[in-house]
Legacy VTK file of the C-alpha trace (Angstrom):
# vtk DataFile Version 3.0
C-alpha trace
ASCII
DATASET POLYDATA
POINTS 225 float
0.179 -0.431 0.116
1.127 3.695 -0.024
3.976 5.424 2.625
0.682 7.262 3.727
-2.380 5.902 3.374
-1.192 2.286 4.329
-4.406 0.554 4.279
-7.767 0.321 2.209
-9.918 0.530 5.191
-8.492 3.891 6.399
-10.464 5.252 3.196
-13.348 6.805 5.364
-15.245 9.744 5.496
-15.725 12.315 8.693
-19.433 10.545 8.665
-17.423 7.257 9.364
-18.748 5.600 5.861
-16.205 3.601 3.902
-15.340 5.177 0.439
-15.827 1.955 -1.157
-19.800 2.646 -0.148
-19.622 5.774 -2.911
-17.850 3.747 -5.865
-19.949 2.727 -8.996
-22.371 -0.122 -7.938
-21.864 -1.873 -10.928
-18.254 -2.781 -10.544
-17.200 -6.016 -8.654
-15.656 -5.803 -5.084
-12.294 -6.574 -6.801
-12.650 -3.692 -8.993
-13.618 -1.636 -6.030
-10.481 -2.830 -4.142
-8.040 -1.781 -7.659
-10.173 1.685 -7.707
-9.343 2.262 -4.175
-5.521 1.424 -4.610
-5.344 3.887 -7.651
-7.174 6.663 -5.410
-4.316 6.049 -2.870
-1.836 6.338 -5.576
-3.167 9.610 -6.992
-4.114 10.802 -3.616
-0.086 10.365 -2.345
1.090 11.560 -6.028
-0.888 14.850 -5.533
0.520 15.436 -2.253
4.361 14.721 -3.275
4.064 16.626 -6.333
2.618 19.650 -4.220
5.816 19.760 -1.795
8.496 18.185 -3.869
11.712 20.678 -3.848
10.850 21.701 -0.703
11.472 18.355 1.659
12.279 15.023 0.413
9.688 12.689 -0.985
8.382 10.407 0.296
7.865 12.597 3.480
8.475 9.654 5.891
9.673 12.363 8.354
6.174 13.710 8.259
3.908 10.616 7.456
1.067 11.363 9.785
0.666 15.074 8.177
1.249 13.866 4.663
-1.086 10.989 5.440
-3.922 13.677 6.708
-3.460 15.740 3.517
-3.666 12.559 1.343
-6.913 11.367 2.931
-8.530 14.596 2.141
-7.366 14.464 -1.488
-8.825 10.549 -1.841
-12.178 11.914 -0.690
-12.319 14.671 -3.103
-11.234 12.045 -5.919
-14.359 9.475 -4.842
-16.914 12.423 -4.890
-15.584 14.060 -7.820
-15.333 10.853 -9.870
-18.535 8.905 -8.905
-21.639 10.608 -9.078
-23.881 8.952 -6.056
-25.501 12.114 -5.094
-28.737 14.423 -6.483
-26.785 16.116 -8.950
-23.515 17.005 -10.339
-23.258 20.300 -8.531
-24.023 19.039 -5.249
-21.494 16.435 -5.390
-18.587 19.051 -6.908
-19.452 21.272 -4.354
-18.967 18.751 -1.610
-15.885 17.554 -3.879
-14.204 20.855 -3.707
-14.558 21.296 0.132
-12.349 18.241 0.598
-9.842 19.355 -2.359
-9.921 22.840 -0.162
-9.200 21.270 2.766
-5.921 19.808 1.286
-4.913 22.626 0.221
-4.549 24.639 3.162
-3.217 21.947 4.813
-0.382 21.699 2.394
0.293 25.235 3.051
0.404 24.638 7.112
2.966 21.988 6.709
5.622 21.844 9.513
8.441 19.726 8.937
12.243 19.308 9.954
15.449 19.369 7.821
16.028 16.244 5.410
17.792 14.974 3.268
17.565 12.456 -0.097
19.401 8.816 -0.761
23.104 9.642 -1.893
22.731 8.018 -5.653
26.399 7.444 -7.605
26.774 8.334 -10.837
26.613 5.560 -13.282
29.659 6.682 -14.644
31.415 6.062 -11.578
34.322 3.285 -11.314
33.626 2.013 -7.270
30.801 0.149 -6.222
30.921 1.458 -3.122
27.929 3.242 -1.231
27.287 6.144 1.116
24.322 6.129 3.800
21.748 8.048 4.227
22.525 11.470 5.086
21.826 12.853 8.582
20.655 16.808 9.117
19.723 19.196 11.935
17.181 21.461 11.359
18.730 24.416 12.902
21.647 25.241 10.319
20.396 22.873 7.130
19.567 25.264 4.178
17.977 23.879 0.810
20.833 22.972 -1.659
22.350 20.196 -3.829
25.228 18.338 -2.692
28.134 16.130 -4.833
30.775 14.044 -2.737
33.321 13.927 -5.378
36.137 11.388 -5.089
40.658 12.555 -6.031
41.407 8.735 -5.516
40.503 5.796 -4.011
40.098 6.914 -0.752
39.954 10.691 -0.488
36.993 12.905 -1.661
35.562 16.409 -1.700
32.504 17.842 -0.299
30.990 20.397 -2.382
27.415 22.125 -1.378
25.452 24.154 -4.200
24.974 26.978 -1.549
28.002 26.174 0.984
30.934 25.653 -1.717
33.574 23.662 -1.098
33.134 22.648 2.308
35.545 20.128 3.796
37.971 17.184 2.363
37.327 13.416 3.841
39.347 9.748 3.727
37.080 6.733 4.016
40.016 5.516 5.944
39.223 7.508 8.820
36.712 6.767 11.419
35.829 3.592 9.586
34.349 5.571 6.810
32.209 7.854 8.806
31.971 11.380 8.104
30.934 13.226 11.111
28.468 16.007 11.607
30.071 19.480 11.072
30.178 22.935 12.762
28.942 24.588 8.969
26.979 22.714 7.220
25.306 19.998 9.692
25.978 16.694 7.427
26.975 13.290 8.426
27.076 10.117 6.243
29.382 6.987 6.229
30.984 5.536 3.339
31.104 1.783 2.651
33.780 0.551 0.125
32.663 -1.855 -2.696
34.563 -4.657 -4.246
35.980 -2.136 -6.677
37.788 1.101 -5.502
36.896 4.275 -6.020
38.644 6.131 -9.032
39.170 10.012 -9.647
35.833 11.781 -10.305
33.969 9.082 -9.143
30.915 11.033 -7.517
27.728 10.869 -5.386
25.039 13.439 -4.738
22.148 13.952 -2.790
20.227 17.222 -1.400
19.559 18.499 2.030
16.736 20.722 2.419
15.760 23.154 5.430
13.179 23.034 7.424
9.564 24.577 6.923
10.489 27.429 9.557
13.473 28.391 7.633
12.661 29.711 4.383
15.540 30.083 1.732
12.458 30.340 -1.317
14.610 27.558 -3.288
13.321 24.776 -4.735
15.566 21.927 -6.251
14.179 18.891 -8.038
16.129 16.022 -8.815
19.237 18.397 -8.669
22.454 17.283 -9.742
25.957 18.968 -9.546
28.794 18.445 -11.943
32.278 19.457 -12.398
LINES 1 226
225 0 1 2 3 4 5 6 7 8 9 10 11 12 13 14 15 16 17 18 19 20 21 22 23 24 25 26 27 28 29 30 31 32 33 34 35 36 37 38 39 40 41 42 43 44 45 46 47 48 49 50 51 52 53 54 55 56 57 58 59 60 61 62 63 64 65 66 67 68 69 70 71 72 73 74 75 76 77 78 79 80 81 82 83 84 85 86 87 88 89 90 91 92 93 94 95 96 97 98 99 100 101 102 103 104 105 106 107 108 109 110 111 112 113 114 115 116 117 118 119 120 121 122 123 124 125 126 127 128 129 130 131 132 133 134 135 136 137 138 139 140 141 142 143 144 145 146 147 148 149 150 151 152 153 154 155 156 157 158 159 160 161 162 163 164 165 166 167 168 169 170 171 172 173 174 175 176 177 178 179 180 181 182 183 184 185 186 187 188 189 190 191 192 193 194 195 196 197 198 199 200 201 202 203 204 205 206 207 208 209 210 211 212 213 214 215 216 217 218 219 220 221 222 223 224
């Protein structure tokens, strides 16, 4: 099931009635299950599209908030696509209320800093990996990062906003890069069976918390050197 709406039985209108009761009565129960699955996918995709570039998606660090929004949008989809009330205008009026609430909740989202999963460039020689990046909200801004190797062991850390930050060596601290005074990022590099080579690169994005507005949105960002 989804990242936010984890079960179809969670699709329940505020009046306590299951959303499946509002689906076309002419379709089978299996077809209703398929329809509800698609509604969940569409609702969560809508939420992710609204917040993409402002925080990492899927937004598991605020899954409960995103669930509330996804449910409101799911209610909108059910009523929009299933005309089981007295008239289309009444359906539109009711469905628009749920859409309005979903948009309102989007605007009121509150979240901490986050980071995307580091991705190795396809042309990398080494087959090592970098762990999920950890950040601290107090000093994390929205920017794209690159970890660029100078050879088998050493690498540079460069941010699109911070510029060159520091250098590291995977032989130090078991490959763990500590939290910095500036930038506040931490990660672990694990060497693979094939050694890293010069210009092997990993990229990821850090996103500042909702209470630090940078006015920057980054979508699928990647630095190149």
